[in-house]
C-alpha positions as CSV (number, residue, x, y, z in Angstrom):
1,M,-14.7,-64.3,65.6
2,V,-15.5,-64.6,61.9
3,Y,-13.7,-62.3,59.5
4,S,-15.3,-61.3,56.2
5,P,-12.6,-60.8,53.5
6,I,-12.8,-57.7,51.4
7,Y,-12.5,-58.2,47.7
8,T,-11.9,-55.2,45.5
9,E,-11.4,-55.0,41.8
10,E,-9.5,-52.1,40.3
11,A,-10.9,-51.1,37.0
12,M,-8.5,-52.1,34.2
13,K,-7.9,-50.5,30.9
14,W,-7.6,-52.6,27.8
15,S,-7.2,-51.9,24.1
16,K,-8.6,-53.5,21.0
17,Y,-9.1,-52.9,17.3
18,D,-12.6,-52.1,16.1
19,T,-12.8,-55.2,13.9
20,V,-10.3,-58.0,13.5
21,V,-10.0,-60.7,10.9
22,W,-7.8,-63.8,10.5
23,F,-4.7,-63.6,8.3
24,Q,-2.2,-66.4,7.6
25,D,1.1,-65.7,9.2
26,T,3.4,-65.8,6.2
27,E,6.5,-65.8,8.3
28,K,5.7,-69.3,9.5
29,N,7.0,-72.0,7.2
30,E,4.3,-74.5,6.4
31,P,5.8,-78.1,6.4
32,R,2.8,-79.6,4.6
33,G,1.5,-78.0,1.4
34,N,-2.0,-79.5,1.7
35,Q,-2.6,-77.9,5.1
36,T,-2.7,-74.3,6.3
37,R,-1.7,-73.4,9.8
38,H,-0.6,-70.4,11.8
39,W,-3.1,-67.5,11.7
40,L,-3.1,-64.0,13.2
41,L,-6.0,-61.9,14.2
42,D,-5.2,-58.4,12.9
43,K,-7.1,-55.2,12.3
44,A,-9.5,-55.2,9.4
45,H,-9.1,-51.4,9.0
46,P,-5.4,-50.6,9.0
47,E,-6.1,-46.8,9.1
48,L,-7.7,-47.2,12.6
49,A,-5.7,-47.3,15.7
50,Q,-6.4,-49.5,18.8
51,E,-9.0,-48.0,21.1
52,E,-8.7,-48.1,24.8
53,Y,-11.7,-49.0,27.0
54,E,-12.5,-49.9,30.6
55,V,-13.2,-53.6,31.0
56,D,-16.4,-54.5,33.0
57,A,-19.4,-56.8,32.7
58,S,-22.1,-54.2,33.4
59,E,-23.5,-54.0,29.8
60,F,-22.2,-57.2,28.3
61,N,-20.5,-60.1,30.0
62,P,-17.2,-61.1,28.2
63,S,-16.8,-64.4,30.2
64,A,-20.3,-65.6,29.4
65,E,-19.9,-64.5,25.8
66,L,-17.0,-67.0,25.4
67,A,-19.4,-69.8,26.5
68,R,-22.1,-68.5,24.1
69,A,-19.5,-68.5,21.3
70,F,-18.8,-72.2,22.0
71,E,-22.6,-72.9,21.9
72,L,-22.8,-71.3,18.5
73,M,-19.7,-73.1,17.2
74,Q,-21.3,-76.4,18.1
75,A,-24.7,-75.5,16.8
76,N,-23.3,-74.5,13.4
77,I,-21.0,-77.5,13.0
78,A,-23.6,-80.0,14.2
79,A,-24.4,-82.6,11.5
80,D,-27.9,-84.2,11.6
81,G,-28.5,-82.4,14.9
82,K,-25.6,-84.2,16.7
83,K,-23.2,-81.9,18.5
84,P,-19.6,-82.6,17.6
85,P,-17.3,-83.8,20.4
86,Y,-14.6,-81.5,21.7
87,D,-11.7,-83.7,20.4
88,Y,-13.1,-83.3,16.8
89,L,-13.4,-79.5,17.2
90,S,-9.9,-79.3,18.6
91,T,-8.5,-81.1,15.5
92,T,-10.4,-79.0,13.0
93,A,-9.4,-75.8,14.8
94,S,-5.7,-76.6,14.3
95,F,-5.5,-76.5,10.5
96,K,-7.4,-76.3,7.2
97,W,-7.1,-78.6,4.2
98,N,-5.9,-77.1,0.9
99,E,-6.7,-78.2,-2.6
100,T,-3.6,-79.4,-4.5
101,K,-2.8,-80.7,-8.0
102,R,-3.0,-84.2,-6.6
103,E,-6.3,-83.4,-4.9
104,P,-8.0,-80.7,-6.9
105,A,-11.4,-81.3,-5.1
106,L,-11.5,-82.0,-1.4
107,S,-13.2,-85.1,-0.1
108,G,-16.5,-84.8,1.9
109,V,-14.6,-85.4,5.2
110,K,-12.1,-82.7,4.5
111,T,-14.8,-80.3,3.3
112,M,-16.6,-80.8,6.6
113,H,-13.3,-80.3,8.5
114,N,-12.8,-76.9,6.8
115,F,-16.4,-75.9,7.5
116,A,-15.8,-76.6,11.2
117,H,-12.6,-74.7,11.2
118,N,-14.3,-71.7,9.6
119,Q,-17.0,-71.7,12.2
120,I,-14.5,-71.8,15.1
121,S,-12.5,-69.0,13.4
122,R,-15.7,-67.0,12.8
123,F,-16.9,-66.9,16.4
124,S,-13.4,-66.4,17.8
125,Q,-13.1,-63.4,15.5
126,I,-16.5,-62.0,16.6
127,W,-15.6,-62.3,20.3
128,S,-12.1,-60.8,19.8
129,S,-13.6,-57.8,17.9
130,Y,-15.7,-57.0,20.9
131,W,-13.0,-57.6,23.6
132,G,-9.5,-57.9,22.1
133,Q,-6.6,-60.3,22.5
134,P,-6.9,-62.1,25.9
135,N,-3.2,-62.0,26.9
136,N,-0.6,-59.3,26.8
137,D,2.5,-61.4,26.2
138,H,4.2,-62.6,23.1
139,Y,2.0,-65.7,22.6
140,I,-0.4,-65.2,19.6
141,Y,-3.8,-66.8,20.1
142,Q,-4.8,-69.3,17.4
143,P,-8.3,-70.5,16.6
144,K,-7.6,-73.6,18.7
145,D,-6.7,-71.4,21.7
146,Y,-10.0,-69.5,21.6
147,L,-11.8,-72.8,21.2
148,K,-10.1,-74.3,24.3
149,L,-10.9,-71.2,26.4
150,A,-14.5,-71.0,25.2
151,H,-15.0,-74.8,25.9
152,K,-13.6,-74.3,29.5
153,F,-15.9,-71.4,30.2
154,Y,-18.9,-73.2,28.7
155,T,-18.2,-76.3,30.8
156,I,-17.9,-74.3,34.1
157,Y,-21.0,-72.1,33.4
158,H,-23.0,-75.2,32.5
159,A,-22.0,-76.9,35.7
160,S,-22.8,-73.8,37.8
161,I,-26.2,-73.3,36.3
162,N,-27.0,-76.9,37.1
163,N,-25.5,-76.6,40.6
164,N,-22.8,-79.1,39.7
165,I,-19.6,-77.1,40.4
166,D,-17.1,-79.4,41.9
167,Y,-13.6,-79.3,43.4
168,F,-11.9,-79.5,40.1
169,H,-13.9,-76.5,38.7
170,T,-13.1,-74.3,41.7
171,E,-9.4,-75.4,41.6
172,E,-9.1,-74.5,37.9
173,I,-10.7,-71.1,38.5
174,N,-8.6,-70.3,41.5
175,E,-5.4,-71.4,39.8
176,N,-6.1,-69.1,36.8
177,I,-6.9,-66.2,39.1
178,R,-3.6,-66.7,40.9
179,L,-1.8,-67.0,37.6
180,H,-3.4,-64.0,35.7
181,C,-4.2,-61.6,38.5
182,D,-2.4,-59.8,41.3
183,V,-3.9,-61.0,44.5
184,G,-3.1,-59.3,47.9
185,L,-2.7,-55.9,49.4
186,H,-2.9,-53.0,47.0
187,K,-2.5,-49.3,47.5
188,T,-5.6,-47.3,46.8
189,A,-6.3,-43.6,46.7
190,R,-9.1,-42.3,48.9
191,L,-10.5,-38.9,48.9
192,D,-9.7,-36.7,52.0
193,Q,-13.2,-35.4,52.7
194,A,-11.8,-32.4,54.5
195,K,-10.0,-31.2,51.4
196,I,-12.7,-31.8,48.7
197,G,-14.2,-28.3,49.1
198,N,-10.8,-26.7,48.5
199,M,-9.7,-28.8,45.5
200,Q,-8.0,-27.0,42.7
201,F,-7.6,-28.1,39.2
202,G,-4.5,-30.3,38.9
203,D,-4.2,-30.7,42.7
204,D,-3.6,-34.4,43.6
205,S,-2.9,-33.8,47.3
206,Y,-6.4,-34.8,48.3
207,G,-5.6,-38.5,47.8
208,L,-4.8,-40.5,50.8
209,S,-2.7,-43.6,50.3
210,E,-4.3,-46.7,51.9
211,H,-4.5,-50.4,51.3
212,D,-7.2,-52.8,50.4
213,I,-7.2,-56.6,49.9
214,G,-7.7,-56.8,46.2
215,I,-7.8,-58.9,43.1
216,I,-6.4,-56.9,40.1
217,P,-6.3,-58.6,36.7
218,K,-2.9,-58.4,34.9
219,S,-4.6,-59.0,31.5
220,L,-7.9,-59.4,29.9
221,L,-7.5,-63.2,30.5
222,G,-7.2,-62.5,34.2
223,Y,-10.4,-60.4,34.1
224,L,-12.3,-63.2,32.4
225,W,-11.4,-65.7,35.1
226,F,-12.1,-63.2,37.9
227,N,-15.5,-62.3,36.3
228,L,-16.3,-66.0,35.9
229,A,-15.7,-66.6,39.6
230,D,-17.9,-63.5,40.4
231,D,-20.7,-64.9,38.3
232,I,-20.6,-68.2,40.1
233,A,-20.3,-66.7,43.6
234,N,-23.1,-64.2,43.1
235,K,-25.5,-66.1,40.9
236,K,-26.0,-63.3,38.4
237,R,-29.0,-63.0,36.1
238,Y,-28.3,-63.5,32.4
239,G,-29.9,-63.0,29.1
240,F,-28.7,-63.2,25.5
241,C,-29.3,-61.4,22.3
242,Q,-32.1,-62.9,20.2
243,G,-31.9,-60.6,17.2
244,R,-29.7,-62.7,15.0
245,A,-28.7,-66.3,14.9
246,G,-25.0,-65.6,14.9
247,C,-24.9,-63.0,17.7
248,I,-22.8,-63.9,20.8
249,R,-23.8,-61.0,23.0
250,V,-24.8,-61.9,26.6
251,F,-26.1,-59.1,28.8
252,G,-24.5,-57.8,31.9
253,T,-25.8,-56.9,35.3
254,N,-27.0,-53.4,34.5
255,V,-29.3,-54.3,31.6
256,R,-33.0,-54.5,32.1
257,S,-34.5,-58.0,32.1
258,S,-36.9,-57.2,29.3
259,R,-34.1,-56.4,26.8
260,N,-33.7,-59.1,24.1
261,T,-31.5,-57.4,21.5
262,C,-28.0,-56.0,21.8
263,S,-27.9,-53.3,19.2
264,K,-29.8,-51.4,16.5
265,A,-28.6,-53.8,13.9
266,C,-30.0,-56.8,15.8
267,R,-33.3,-55.0,16.5
268,T,-33.7,-54.2,12.9
269,H,-32.9,-57.7,11.8
270,L,-35.5,-59.1,14.3
271,S,-38.2,-56.7,13.1
272,R,-37.6,-57.8,9.6
273,S,-37.3,-61.5,10.4
274,P,-39.5,-62.0,13.5
275,N,-39.4,-65.8,13.1
276,V,-35.6,-66.0,13.1
277,E,-34.4,-69.3,14.6
278,I,-32.1,-68.6,17.5
279,F,-30.0,-71.5,19.0
280,P,-31.0,-71.8,22.7
281,S,-28.5,-71.0,25.4
282,I,-27.7,-72.1,28.9
283,F,-28.1,-68.5,29.9
284,E,-31.7,-67.9,28.9
285,R,-33.6,-69.1,31.9
286,R,-31.2,-68.4,34.8
287,E,-33.3,-67.9,37.9
288,V,-31.9,-66.1,41.0
């Protein structure tokens, strides 16, 4: 007898600021005066509180948008059309060079380093403004952490689209799901159909306590890995915003296939600049 496992995902609530920007963490002592390290993503509008939302990939896909962010980082940093290697990106994401009395004008190499750092920070900021901080512990994500995560997701999506998912990809996905999600039996509330007609406001007695085998993310990071696995297992159809060169939006499963812009701002930009050059994506011609 063959048993089909039942996988359920309980909708998770998450919170984020409307817009975040990078600030230097002044509490961290900088050992080298010609380098700047330690940044924080914090609210751009202090008067606004964090807003809560329900995480899903129906309109926009947060996992795929990480991969798209990596594509755009590479595209903007590329010199003479050559994509920079990940090791170089990792180094530039870690710090910025400062002008000093001894070096009032930065060399060409250091200027390029800072440009690369700014691009990584830029697209990390855009992604986090849409989705929030990935984790809910005390570790503060730095530009290098967003870069690392975006690179991982790009690599796995690229392998999946080219039918090259291997043992190491699946092990990495499974390990992160186990690490960042609660996997197993979970209590669920089901409606007692016999009581629905007699329900009164505030009456919670209609819920029956049952159990399902489920995968419930413990954080946004857990949802990202769970959603990545779901994308690979179910061969979802993708599409990305083509309204602006710097837009990272990747459409979810409930968006019509003919849609090519994510918002009014991108539609307006496209109408005014119909020949805008959009960097191609691994998501644009996904066939199911």
